[in-house]
N, CA, C and O atoms as a GROMACS GRO file, in nm:
protein
  228
    1MET      N    1   0.083  -0.117   0.000
    1MET     CA    2   0.000   0.000   0.000
    1MET      C    3   0.088   0.123   0.000
    1MET      O    4   0.182   0.132   0.078
    2TYR      N    5   0.059   0.216  -0.085
    2TYR     CA    6   0.131   0.342  -0.091
    2TYR      C    7   0.059   0.445  -0.004
    2TYR      O    8  -0.061   0.465  -0.020
    3MET      N    9   0.130   0.508   0.086
    3MET     CA   10   0.070   0.611   0.169
    3MET      C   11   0.152   0.738   0.157
    3MET      O   12   0.275   0.736   0.165
    4SER      N   13   0.084   0.848   0.138
    4SER     CA   14   0.150   0.977   0.129
    4SER      C   15   0.146   1.046   0.264
    4SER      O   16   0.039   1.058   0.324
    5SER      N   17   0.259   1.092   0.312
    5SER     CA   18   0.262   1.167   0.438
    5SER      C   19   0.241   1.316   0.414
    5SER      O   20   0.237   1.394   0.509
    6SER      N   21   0.229   1.355   0.288
    6SER     CA   22   0.216   1.497   0.258
    6SER      C   23   0.072   1.545   0.257
    6SER      O   24   0.048   1.665   0.239
    7GLY      N   25  -0.026   1.455   0.276
    7GLY     CA   26  -0.164   1.498   0.287
    7GLY      C   27  -0.241   1.501   0.157
    7GLY      O   28  -0.352   1.554   0.153
    8TYR      N   29  -0.186   1.448   0.051
    8TYR     CA   30  -0.260   1.440  -0.073
    8TYR      C   31  -0.229   1.308  -0.142
    8TYR      O   32  -0.129   1.243  -0.112
    9SER      N   33  -0.316   1.270  -0.235
    9SER     CA   34  -0.294   1.145  -0.308
    9SER      C   35  -0.194   1.165  -0.419
    9SER      O   36  -0.190   1.271  -0.482
   10ASP      N   37  -0.114   1.066  -0.445
   10ASP     CA   38  -0.018   1.068  -0.555
   10ASP      C   39  -0.090   1.014  -0.678
   10ASP      O   40  -0.102   0.892  -0.695
   11THR      N   41  -0.137   1.103  -0.765
   11THR     CA   42  -0.217   1.061  -0.880
   11THR      C   43  -0.133   0.988  -0.985
   11THR      O   44  -0.189   0.925  -1.074
   12SER      N   45   0.000   0.996  -0.976
   12SER     CA   46   0.083   0.922  -1.072
   12SER      C   47   0.071   0.772  -1.048
   12SER      O   48   0.102   0.693  -1.138
   13ARG      N   49   0.027   0.731  -0.931
   13ARG     CA   50   0.007   0.589  -0.899
   13ARG      C   51  -0.140   0.550  -0.914
   13ARG      O   52  -0.177   0.438  -0.878
   14GLY      N   53  -0.224   0.638  -0.967
   14GLY     CA   54  -0.366   0.612  -0.980
   14GLY      C   55  -0.444   0.683  -0.871
   14GLY      O   56  -0.388   0.722  -0.769
   15ALA      N   57  -0.572   0.698  -0.894
   15ALA     CA   58  -0.657   0.768  -0.797
   15ALA      C   59  -0.669   0.685  -0.670
   15ALA      O   60  -0.691   0.564  -0.676
   16ARG      N   61  -0.654   0.749  -0.558
   16ARG     CA   62  -0.664   0.685  -0.427
   16ARG      C   63  -0.767   0.760  -0.345
   16ARG      O   64  -0.783   0.881  -0.359
   17GLU      N   65  -0.837   0.689  -0.260
   17GLU     CA   66  -0.926   0.753  -0.166
   17GLU      C   67  -0.900   0.692  -0.029
   17GLU      O   68  -0.938   0.578  -0.002
   18ILE      N   69  -0.836   0.770   0.057
   18ILE     CA   70  -0.798   0.725   0.190
   18ILE      C   71  -0.899   0.781   0.290
   18ILE      O   72  -0.927   0.901   0.290
   19VAL      N   73  -0.954   0.695   0.373
   19VAL     CA   74  -1.052   0.737   0.472
   19VAL      C   75  -1.013   0.685   0.609
   19VAL      O   76  -0.939   0.587   0.621
   20GLY      N   77  -1.062   0.750   0.713
   20GLY     CA   78  -1.041   0.706   0.850
   20GLY      C   79  -1.174   0.695   0.920
   20GLY      O   80  -1.266   0.772   0.892
   21SER      N   81  -1.185   0.600   1.010
   21SER     CA   82  -1.310   0.578   1.080
   21SER      C   83  -1.284   0.507   1.213
   21SER      O   84  -1.183   0.438   1.228
   22VAL      N   85  -1.375   0.526   1.308
   22VAL     CA   86  -1.370   0.452   1.434
   22VAL      C   87  -1.470   0.338   1.422
   22VAL      O   88  -1.586   0.359   1.387
   23ASP      N   89  -1.424   0.217   1.453
   23ASP     CA   90  -1.507   0.098   1.443
   23ASP      C   91  -1.503   0.024   1.576
   23ASP      O   92  -1.398   0.019   1.641
   24GLY      N   93  -1.613  -0.030   1.617
   24GLY     CA   94  -1.616  -0.107   1.741
   24GLY      C   95  -1.743  -0.083   1.819
   24GLY      O   96  -1.831  -0.007   1.777
   25ASP      N   97  -1.752  -0.149   1.934
   25ASP     CA   98  -1.874  -0.145   2.013
   25ASP      C   99  -1.865  -0.055   2.135
   25ASP      O  100  -1.954  -0.061   2.220
   26GLY      N  101  -1.765   0.025   2.148
   26GLY     CA  102  -1.748   0.113   2.263
   26GLY      C  103  -1.646   0.060   2.362
   26GLY      O  104  -1.572   0.139   2.422
   27ASP      N  105  -1.642  -0.071   2.382
   27ASP     CA  106  -1.544  -0.131   2.473
   27ASP      C  107  -1.413  -0.161   2.402
   27ASP      O  108  -1.306  -0.159   2.463
   28ASP      N  109  -1.421  -0.190   2.275
   28ASP     CA  110  -1.304  -0.229   2.196
   28ASP      C  111  -1.303  -0.151   2.065
   28ASP      O  112  -1.311  -0.210   1.958
   29GLU      N  113  -1.293  -0.017   2.074
   29GLU     CA  114  -1.295   0.066   1.954
   29GLU      C  115  -1.158   0.069   1.888
   29GLU      O  116  -1.055   0.074   1.955
   30GLN      N  117  -1.158   0.065   1.755
   30GLN     CA  118  -1.037   0.071   1.675
   30GLN      C  119  -1.048   0.189   1.579
   30GLN      O  120  -1.155   0.216   1.526
   31TYR      N  121  -0.937   0.261   1.558
   31TYR     CA  122  -0.929   0.364   1.456
   31TYR      C  123  -0.874   0.294   1.332
   31TYR      O  124  -0.766   0.236   1.336
   32VAL      N  125  -0.948   0.301   1.222
   32VAL     CA  126  -0.911   0.232   1.098
   32VAL      C  127  -0.882   0.334   0.991
   32VAL      O  128  -0.960   0.428   0.971
   33ILE      N  129  -0.770   0.317   0.921
   33ILE     CA  130  -0.735   0.398   0.804
   33ILE      C  131  -0.732   0.301   0.687
   33ILE      O  132  -0.666   0.197   0.693
   34ALA      N  133  -0.803   0.337   0.578
   34ALA     CA  134  -0.812   0.245   0.465
   34ALA      C  135  -0.807   0.319   0.332
   34ALA      O  136  -0.857   0.430   0.318
   35ASP      N  137  -0.746   0.254   0.234
   35ASP     CA  138  -0.752   0.299   0.095
   35ASP      C  139  -0.868   0.221   0.034
   35ASP      O  140  -0.853   0.102   0.004
   36ILE      N  141  -0.982   0.286   0.016
   36ILE     CA  142  -1.101   0.214  -0.030
   36ILE      C  143  -1.099   0.185  -0.179
   36ILE      O  144  -1.195   0.128  -0.233
   37THR      N  145  -0.991   0.223  -0.247
   37THR     CA  146  -0.978   0.190  -0.388
   37THR      C  147  -0.896   0.062  -0.410
   37THR      O  148  -0.876   0.021  -0.524
   38ALA      N  149  -0.849  -0.001  -0.301
   38ALA     CA  150  -0.766  -0.121  -0.313
   38ALA      C  151  -0.812  -0.227  -0.212
   38ALA      O  152  -0.856  -0.194  -0.102
   39ASP      N  153  -0.801  -0.352  -0.251
   39ASP     CA  154  -0.834  -0.462  -0.162
   39ASP      C  155  -0.728  -0.477  -0.053
   39ASP      O  156  -0.608  -0.465  -0.080
   40ASP      N  157  -0.772  -0.502   0.068
   40ASP     CA  158  -0.683  -0.530   0.182
   40ASP      C  159  -0.580  -0.422   0.209
   40ASP      O  160  -0.470  -0.452   0.256
   41ALA      N  161  -0.613  -0.297   0.179
   41ALA     CA  162  -0.521  -0.186   0.205
   41ALA      C  163  -0.574  -0.105   0.322
   41ALA      O  164  -0.638  -0.001   0.303
   42TRP      N  165  -0.548  -0.153   0.444
   42TRP     CA  166  -0.597  -0.086   0.564
   42TRP      C  167  -0.506  -0.116   0.682
   42TRP      O  168  -0.426  -0.210   0.679
   43LEU      N  169  -0.519  -0.035   0.785
   43LEU     CA  170  -0.451  -0.061   0.911
   43LEU      C  171  -0.542  -0.014   1.022
   43LEU      O  172  -0.628   0.071   1.001
   44ALA      N  173  -0.523  -0.070   1.142
   44ALA     CA  174  -0.607  -0.034   1.256
   44ALA      C  175  -0.522  -0.026   1.382
   44ALA      O  176  -0.419  -0.092   1.394
   45MET      N  177  -0.568   0.057   1.475
   45MET     CA  178  -0.501   0.069   1.605
   45MET      C  179  -0.608   0.103   1.708
   45MET      O  180  -0.716   0.151   1.673
   46ALA      N  181  -0.578   0.079   1.834
   46ALA     CA  182  -0.671   0.116   1.940
   46ALA      C  183  -0.694   0.267   1.936
   46ALA      O  184  -0.602   0.344   1.912
   47VAL      N  185  -0.818   0.307   1.960
   47VAL     CA  186  -0.852   0.449   1.957
   47VAL      C  187  -0.763   0.529   2.052
   47VAL      O  188  -0.722   0.640   2.019
   48ASP      N  189  -0.734   0.474   2.168
   48ASP     CA  190  -0.650   0.545   2.265
   48ASP      C  191  -0.507   0.566   2.216
   48ASP      O  192  -0.439   0.657   2.264
   49ASP      N  193  -0.461   0.485   2.121
   49ASP     CA  194  -0.325   0.497   2.066
   49ASP      C  195  -0.319   0.586   1.943
   49ASP      O  196  -0.210   0.624   1.900
   50ALA      N  197  -0.433   0.620   1.886
   50ALA     CA  198  -0.437   0.700   1.763
   50ALA      C  199  -0.401   0.846   1.794
   50ALA      O  200  -0.441   0.899   1.898
   51PRO      N  201  -0.325   0.911   1.706
   51PRO     CA  202  -0.289   1.050   1.729
   51PRO      C  203  -0.413   1.140   1.715
   51PRO      O  204  -0.504   1.109   1.638
   52SER      N  205  -0.415   1.250   1.789
   52SER     CA  206  -0.525   1.344   1.778
   52SER      C  207  -0.501   1.434   1.657
   52SER      O  208  -0.387   1.451   1.613
   53LEU      N  209  -0.607   1.490   1.604
   53LEU     CA  210  -0.594   1.577   1.488
   53LEU      C  211  -0.503   1.697   1.517
   53LEU      O  212  -0.416   1.725   1.435
   54PRO      N  213  -0.519   1.768   1.628
   54PRO     CA  214  -0.429   1.880   1.654
   54PRO      C  215  -0.282   1.841   1.660
   54PRO      O  216  -0.196   1.920   1.623
   55SER      N  217  -0.251   1.719   1.707
   55SER     CA  218  -0.111   1.680   1.715
   55SER      C  219  -0.052   1.650   1.577
   55SER      O  220   0.070   1.646   1.561
   56CYS      N  221  -0.138   1.631   1.477
   56CYS     CA  222  -0.092   1.602   1.340
   56CYS      C  223  -0.070   1.729   1.259
   56CYS      O  224  -0.013   1.725   1.150
   57ARG      N  225  -0.116   1.840   1.309
   57ARG     CA  226  -0.105   1.966   1.233
   57ARG      C  227   0.029   2.029   1.251
   57ARG      O  228   0.055   2.135   1.194
   0.00000   0.00000   0.00000
């Protein structure tokens, strides 16, 4: 999976759509990042371990 740390998709490798979401039942929530244009291109971590948006700016 190709991931850009610069905040935009690299269109030379084809169109990508990267999304993030919280999944789980409240007791075991995971933060998931996925490239929805590719099969099996995702990663997950515990919500408590995920960086906050302000810390990424």
